N, C-alpha and C positions, 0 to 999 in steps of 0.2 A: 504494500500500500504506500503510495507516494505521500510526501509532506503536504499539509494543508495550509494554504496562505489565505488569511482574511484580508479582503480589500475594503477599506472604509473611505467612502467619498460621496459627497452629495451631488456630484455632477455625473449624470448617467452616461454621457459620452466617455468621460475619463474612466469610469468604472469598467465599461466594455473594453476599452483599449488595454487597460492593465490586466483585466481578466484574460483576454486573448494571449497576452504575452506570458502570463503566469502559466497558463495551460500549455503553451508552446515549450516552456522550459521543463515540462514534465511534472508539474505540481498540480494539486487539486485547488480550485479557487472557491472561496466562500465570500458572499457579498453582504455588505451592510451599508445602508443608505445614510447613516449618520452615527454620531457618537453614542447615543443612547442604545441604538440597535446593536452596535458593536459590543458595548458592555454587557448587554443581555446574553450575547453569545460567549463572551469571555468569562464573566463572573456571575452569570445568572443562576437560577435554581438548577438548571440542567445544562451546564457549560459544554460547548462543543470542543472537540479535540482540534486545537489550532497550534501550529508549529511556528508561524511567523505572521506579523501584521504589517500591511502596507497602509499607512494612515495619512489621510489628508489633514493638514494643519488648520485650515480655515474652513469651518462649517457653521451653519446657522444656529443649530441647537447647542450641542456640546462640542466645543472645538477639540483639536488634537491634543493640546496641552492638558485640557481637562480629562480626556481619556487616559493619557499617560499618568496623571496624578491619581486617578481612581485605580488604575492597575497597580501602581506602586503601593497604595494603601492596602490593597487586597493581597499583596505579597506575590503577585504574578510576575514571573521572570521571562515570559514569552518575548522574544526579540521584536522590536518595532522599527520599521523603516518609515520615516516621515517624509512626505512629499508635499510641496506647495509651489504655487506660482510666484510667491514672494521669497526670494532666496537671499534676503539680507543676513548679515552676520549676526544680528541680534536674534533672529529667528533660529538660526543654527545653534547658537549658544543656549538659548532657552530650551530647545528640543533635546539637546544632549544632556543638559542638566536634569531634565525631567525623566531621563532614562532611555532615550532613543538610541538604537544601535547604529543607525546611519541616516543620512539626509540626502534626498535627491530633489532636483528642481524640475517642475513640470515644463514641458512634456519630457519625461525621462526616456532616454533611448533604450531599446531592448538590451543592448550590451551592458549598459550601466546598471539597469535594474537586475539583470541576471547575476552580475558579479556581486551586487549588494545582497541579494537573497542568498546566494551560495555562502558568502562570508558570514552572514548572520546565522544561518542554520548550522554551519560548521562550528562557529564559536559556541552556540548553544549546546550542541552535541558534546563538544569537548568539555565545557564547563560542567554539564550534567554527568559526564563520565568520571571526571575528577572527583566530584562530590560522591558519586556512587562508590568509587574505589576507597575514598576516605572513610565512608560509613562502613564499608565491608571490613576494613582494617580495624576500625574501632568497635566492631561488633554491633553497630546500630543500623545495619541494613534493614529496611522495612519492606512491607508488601508493596508500597508505592514504587519501590525500585525495581520490581519485577517487570521486565519489558515484554509487554504483550498487548495486542489489539484484537485477539481472536475471541469470538463468542464462546469457543470451547473451553477457554480458560476462566470465564466468569464464575462458573460454579466452583472451580478450584480455588480461586482467590477468595470467594465468599466463605467457603469452608475453612480456609486457612486463617481468615480474619476472625472467625468465631473461635477457632482453637487457640489463637494467640491470646485471647482474653482470659484464658484459664491455664491450668497446669495439666490438662488432660493428656495422656500419652497419645502421640500421633504416629501413624505409620504411613509413610509416603511410598506409593507404589508407582512403578513406571519403568519403561525400558532404560537401558543404559544410555546416559548422555542427555536425558531430558531436562536436567537441572534440579535434581532432588535436593542436593546440598544447598543450592541457592535458596530454594523454598524453605528449607529448614532454618537457614540463617535469617530469612525474612520473618518467619514466624517468631523466632527468638527476639529479633530486633523490634517487633511490633507489640511485644508483651511487657509485663511488669518486670521481667528479669533481664531487660535489655542492658542494664548497667553491670550485670554479673557475667561470669565467663561463659563462652560458648566453646565447648570442647568436642571436636570431631574425631572419631576413630573408625578406621576401615576394618571391619570384622573379617573380611576376606584376605587381608594382608598380614594378619597376625599369625606367627608360628603357633601350632597347636599347643606346644609345651610352655609357651610364654603368655597365653591368653589371660590366665589368672593374674599373673604379675602385672601385665599391661593395664588391665581393667581395675584391679584392686590394690596394686602396689606390693612391695615386699620389704622385709627388714634386711639389714646388712647381715650377710652370712646365711641367709635363708636357704640358699642352694649354691652350687658351684658356679662361680662367676659373679655372684651378688656381692660385689665389693663395697657398695654403698646402699643406703636406704633409698627406696624409690617410691614416689607418690603416684598412685594409680590415677587413671582417668576419672573415676567416680569422685575421688577426693578433689582433683583439680577442678571439676565442674560443680563443686558444692555451692549451692545457692543459685546456680545458673542452669544451663541446658547441656545435656550430653547427647550428641548425635551419633547413633550407631548405624553407620553406612553398611549396606549389604549384610544386614543382620542374618539373612538366610544362609550365609556361609559359615556361621559358627559351628564348630564341632559339637557333638552331643554332650561331652563332659562340660564344656564351657556353657552350654545352654542351661544345665542344672544350676551352676553357680550364679549365672546371671539372673535366673528366676528367683533364687533365694535373696539376692541383693535387692531386687525390685519389690519382693514381698515384705521384707523386713525393714527396708530403708536403711540398711547398714552394710558395711563391708568388713571383711577380715583380711588384712594384708598377709601375704605368704610369710610364714615364720613368726607371725605375731600371735599372742595369746588373748588379745582383746579385740573387740569389734569397734568400728568407728561409725557413728551416725552421719548420714549424708542426706542432704536435701537437694535432689536432682530432678529436673524435668526431662523426661525421655522423649526424644524424637528419633525414630528409626526409619530406615529406608531399605527397599529391596527391589530387585528387578526380576525376582522369582515369584511364582504363584505359591504363596505360603500355604494355602489351603491344600493344594496338591502335595506339597512337601509334607504336611501333617498326615495326609492319607497314606503317603508312601513310607511313613515312619522315620523320615529324615529330620523332622522338626517337631519339637515337643508341643503337644496340644495346649498344655497349661501355660507355657511361655507365649504361645501364639495369642491366647486370649488376653494376656497381660499387655501385649504390644498392639494388638489389633483393636484398640478401643475406639479410636477416631481415624479411620482410614481415609486417605486422600489420594486419588488416582490422577496422576499427571499425564495427559495425552501426549503421544509422540508428535514430533514436529510435522510429520506428513499429514496429520489430522488438524493442524492449525496453520495453514499456509499463509494466513494474514500476518503471522508473526515473522515470517522469513525476511521480508525487506527491512523491517524495523531492526531485527537482530543483526542483519548484515551491516546496516549503517552503524549500529552500536559498536560492533567488533571492528569495523573499518576505522572509526574515530579513535578508539583506544589503541589498536595495534599500530596504526600509522604514527600516532604520537610516540609510542614506545620505540618504534624503529626510526624515528626522525625523518619521516617522509611527508612531503606536502601533497597529500592526496585529499581531494575534495569530495568525491562522490563515486557511486557506481551508476553507470548509465541505465536508462529505463529498460532497455531490452535485456540487459544482464539481470536486473532485478526480476523481470518476468520469468527468465529462464531459471533462476535460482528458486523462485516460488513454485515452479512446476516440477522441480526435482524432488525425489521421495526422501532423501536424506536418511538412509538406514541407521547411520550413527547419530542421528538427532542433532541437538544444539552443539554438542562437542565436535561433530564432523563439520558443521557449518563454520564454527570458529576456526578450525584448522584450515579449511578451504580459504577463508578470508585471509588468514595469516600468510598462506602461500601466495595468494594473489597480490598482497601488499609487497611481498619480497620481489615478485616477478614484474610488477608494474614499472613502466618507464615514464609515463606521462602523469598528469594530475587527475585523471579519471580512469577507473577500472572497467574493463570490458570483458567479454567472454573469452578472449584470448588468454586471460590470466586464470581461467578455470578449465584446464584441459581434462580434468576428471569429471566435469559436469557437462554433458552434451544434451542436445535436444531430444535424444532418444533415451534419456536417463530413466524413463519408466517404460514398462512393457506395454505393447500396443493392446488396447482393450479388445475383448473378444468380439464385440459387435463391429469394430473397425476391420478386424481380420475377416469376419464374415462378409462385410461389404466389399472387401478387396476380392474375395473369391467370386462373389456374385457378379462383379463387374468384369471379371476376366473373360476373354473371348472363348476360353475352353468350356465355359458354362452354357454356351448356346445350345438350344434344344436339339439341333441336328448333330451335335458333337458330344455325346454322353461321356462323362468323366468317371472313372472308377474310384472306388474308395481309396485305394493306394495313392492315386494321383491327388485326390483331395488332401490326404494326409501329408503328402510331400509339399503341397502348397501351404499347409498350415504350419509345418514343422519349423520354419525359420522363426515364427513368432513364439512357438513353444520354447525353443532353445534359449530365447532371450530371457525367459522367466527363470530357468534353472540351468545356466551354462556350466556350473561347476559344483563340486561336492566337497565342502570343507571337512577336513579330518580332525580339526580341533574346535573346541567350543569357545565361548566368549572369555573364558579364564585361561585359554591357551593349554587346556588339558585335552588329551586324545579322547575323542568321542567313543561311546560304547559301540561295539560292532553291530549290535542289533539296530541302533539308531541309523547307522550308515546304510545298512542293508535295507531298512524300511524306506529311507529316502531314495535310494537307488531304484527300488522296485516301483515306488510311487511315480518317480520321474519317467521310468520306462512305460508305465501304463498310460500316463498322460501323453507321452511323446508319440505312442502308437495308437492313441485314441481308443483304448480298450480292446484292441485286437490281441487276445491273449496268446494265440499261437505265435504271432510275430514277437510278442514280448518274451515268451519262453525261448524262442529260437535265438533272439538277439542276446539274451542273458546266458545262453548256452546251458539251459536246464530243461528238464522235462516238464510237461504241462502239469502232471500230478504233483511234482515238487513245487512248482509255482503256486498251485492252489493251497498246498499245505503251508507254504510261507505266508500266503495272504491271510489264512486263518490265524496263524500264530502271531502275525504282526498287526492284526486288526484292520486290514485294508479291503475286506470283502465288499463293503458297501460302496467304497470309492470306485472299485473296479467294475461293479455292476452298473453304476451310473454312467461310466464311460462306455461300457458295452451298449447300454441303451442308446447313447448318443450316436454311436457308430451304426446301430441298427436303424435308427431314424434316417440317417443319411442314405443307407442302402434302400429303404422304402421310397424315399424321394427320388432316388436315382432310377428305380424301376418304373415309377410313375412317369418320369420324364421320358424314359425310353419308349414307353407305350404310347 
């Protein structure tokens, strides 16, 4: 979604001229016919999302200086570019003192207005990013710092805001890279414990034999190598928030000890004979389905109910495409400043391509892609040439488009019947786009179980050959009876039957066309 520019002018001709220029620059234009109408949009009961204001200085009702004064009183930091036909030095000084970011004289040339808008938006973005980094470092990051414009995130933020007002245990669920730790920090920074410590611990990165020491601490000499007393994460977070990232990775023995600490509100350091009371608010996160883990016996049911009190599910980036341009601009501003590069923006076509990409690695992948683009960029604007890993075919072709392609082919003419194998050959390039490779390791870089690999390989073969089981067995170099035994053992019977039904439907249509 592009930046929104509010145009405030009582002259309809001037409004249309500026609106046309703003839209040509790639921004969205919002119109106000006077100062009062502008304030209603900026600080009214339901304020609009506005990134920059182009404000006429001389207006009949409330003039530009009056609008600037009211914005400053309301604490609004939206950048304002003042324009007027009276370009005296006194007007310039008055406007700048009132908080204007820039000043242009009517009629402003497109080049001058575009430069002014770009500079104002870049300055605002950089200032906002610096404040966000400072709040993150101080532990005061709040929910207002979460960058989102997607309707899919509204219930998430609403739930997070309600949880922040209490000490209820929160479980953040979502795929890897969606921003669970950021949400945890925002919940902490929006609650009463914001002035107390926020301590994060990655449960998947702790060696199994050191989990108890890391979480609860140890005394000097408690075990070999314990040369000093160590304060555990629970004690470090006393009075504040303890964030247990990837809590589903905890080994069974550690789950028992964590459960006791949560139940009793006290911890016992390794090698100590006394317990220590702790007051800790727990926020945990996982990319696993903990209910399935409980059913499989890999996660304790009693611990699950201790953590799963207030679950919040964060949708993946592909389900909130409205956030992609905003996040991309956010990362560009920060990374360009860190790398010392004068990059102003991503062009509109590039933002559209990025928004269309599925981003399997979610926000983390987008951030790394922007980092690479900043390093590759030579000019002051980033284009698609800086995103070699993101192409226009970054998503698989929808099935209905594939069907339209087949129906439009000359081979589908009534006097030229096409066999099922020919149809499969025409569909095959689109199918291979969906599953072109078979990963041998999981998200934690561990080798996947052989059963999972076999299930995925057979599923792909069935889809690839559209349920033609004889062809599937032949290509996998196994007998049909062996294939059906594997389908039953791997739970793929229903999927194979559906694909066989699809192939049968094609055969019926083919016979009807031939008749």
